[in-house]
N, C-alpha and C positions, 0 to 999 in steps of 0.2 A: 737248480730248478726245484722249487718247493712250493706246493700249493697252499701251505698254511703260513699266514703272515708272521705269527709268533716265531716259528722256526726260521723264517728268512731273517728276521731281526737278530735272532741268536747267532745264526751263521755269520752275519756281518760283524757282530760284536766279538766273535772269537777269531776273526781274521780272514773270512772269505772275501775274495776280490769282488764278487757279485753274488746276489741271491735274488732270483727272479721267479715270479709265478709262471706256471706253464702257459697261462693265457697271455702273458706279455711277450712271448716268443712267437715269431712267425715260423711257419714250416714251409719250405719251398714246395712249389707245385710239382716239380719233377725231381727225381732222385739225384740227377747230376748237377743241379743248381746248388749253390752255397749261399748262406745268409751273409750279410755285410760283415758282421763281427762274430765269426764262429769261435767256439770253445775248443781247446785242445783236449781237455779232460773234464768229464762230468761224473759226479757221484750222484746216482738217483737213489734216494733213501725212502721215498714215500710209498712206493709200491702202487702208485696211481697210474693207470694206463695213459692218461693225458700227459703226465709228467715225463714218462719214458719216451713217448712219441715225440714230444717237443724237444727233449734232450737229444735224441738221435738226429732230429732234423736240424739241430744247431751245432753239430760237431764239425770240426774242420777235417779236411782230408788227412787221413792217418791218425785221427783222434781216437780216444778211448772212452768208452761208456762203461762205468762200473755200476752194476745193479746190486743194491743192498736191501731195498725195501721189498716187502712181499704184500700181495693183495689178491683178492678173488677176481677183480676186474682185469680180464686178460687184454693186454695191449696188442696192437698190430705192429709187427716188426717189418720195417721196410728193407727187405733183403737186398734189393737193388742198390739202395744207398750204402748199405754196409759193404757190399762188394765193390761198387765203383769208386767209393771214397776210401777204401781199404781201412775201414773202421774196425777196431778191436772192441768186442763186447765180452765182458767177463762178469762174474758174480761171486758173492760170498754169502754163505748162509748165516754165519754167526759173527757178531761183533759186540763190543762193549764200549763203555764210555771212554776208554783209553785207546781203542783201536784206531780212531781217526787221527789222533795226535801222533801216534806211532807211524801211521801210514804217511802222513804229511812230512814227518821227519825223514822217513826213508826216501820220499820223493825229492826232498830238498837236499839229500845227500849228507845229512847230519848223523 
């Protein structure tokens, strides 16, 4: 989930399965509803409130939201969705150009 087109294009070029604008994602009206094609894992790197809110609304039950971007625009966190869908929300303050590659290799078990 990335609000900037150039970054979405780059994500796809380096192997992301999908890269969508937050405005392309629908957010269910109530916390217990799921979207048709939810994601198991989302890295939110922009720090934009709309991106975080859309990412959370599009996570599958048991999914994980990793917060990496920072910003001054404070998002709304749907605690009911986090609880009822047993979503894990975690964050990291620092990363570098190699951090994502290493994280993806760890996730892939390599």
